[in-house]
Steps between C-alpha positions, in 0.01 A plus 500: 500500500669162453668580169806646651496397863807272482734764371386757755582293804816585693653198668494653849132597455366154442206452729133421463312833464404810700276261698788270587864500603803279513510234765754564777550440874564872554234759567290549187562808291241657269541326164612693193310497170601252240341480164554127452305425819237760416439312182461160661364582844241755613590869497343592823667751736765373736408364842747535783337253732289757690127530493391791276317797627147502382414742225175569307466297182497676169178531296470165320436481130117498403467127509631476861294808607184330381568207724591715806177690457313172522676346799239601757241288330729193484465473127764359272585692187547247216758589239474347161763247599578439864856406600382198694290205388190399677545392861581137549259277690737456792547879528143591500412741785872567570659844496741560213854595609736660247858425605818675371824308428820715521600621846172359631560122459853490350799711416693456173835619381716464193803492730592152615371400842656206681182394684257566218184280525456506115713596205283582205629559147340792322564597138534869414583598142640161424725489813411267787546659843490300828258649754570402863190482711470501880175386670369715780497316835180304558372549152420136456283498815338827406403385151366169624271668753395776262399237246274336756327828592474698179482509122863600443625679194858588418523860354846636420618791291794292385515330169366142470839368354643557854202478730333187360800265547565649846137433595520146368779434747344705782138369479549128503159458674307678224367771723467759232191450290611761246819684427494860368811683367600840376271501204203482740605816682394852423784739420413810706728802568818292449389198709349162425178497704304187581142612424284270714185620320606307194516165681131423470463452876290698753737763655329449832637147495847573352837566675847580373824428675789706360812671624459802268213747566533609133369157399168548663458874475158460337374293791687581821216388716527140375868481590685305774844667495809293548862609560741459210732201543847462354713253697425512873490135605338595833201657335161387636263729311318231319458294812366802682251570222335165516272575799395818323405312187327227697276772654443664161395177339178509695415860402181577320641835398879541484466891525326485830726226646825669388376832645439315838848347489665838425339657799634233741 
């Protein structure tokens, strides 16, 4: 995909991907497709800032189906190589939370942003591009508290050449024990899916925070949905989610606890 992305980009189309859009102070418009950004960032479907309507998940590939069939017993299906290392001593007994990056914690753009929190150089086909990154309001407080409560894992469908330096700047407290990038996703029906069954953690003690339902389509009952964020400086979504996660941190079974929270 990356072999011809530069020549295919029209100047007026430069934006991050179908998952993202240009930063502006005007009402957000649905982003247009751009091959350059598809190559660098995740290629999930566009989010317009509204909560998605629930839909039944597709039939997972055989490896995921085997795990889903065993969930009632609380067993953990071990793949030949798990994505995560053994649990650290300080995280023993904690729930594992998989946290998305783009439109969940930050918003990035190739277009210059005056108030960017970070400017990250990313090389594509020998050309260095400046990526302008905005931090979501209250992201620092959110990550600090999440690190106290959970074993936190960054899991993004973006390429490491972009996401790793952004996370270096974002996670100055070392909250994320492990970082997973696009190569750790499962490409399924045109989407990069974060297959929680490959983590090597008990799914009854695993959560995922992501703005895109396509990312957790194999495991919708482990998900805490979050609204997509682009540039609203009055956003309080992460702050409002903290009491929810504080309650979930004590759960013996995330399925039962999330079901209770959904009913209230």
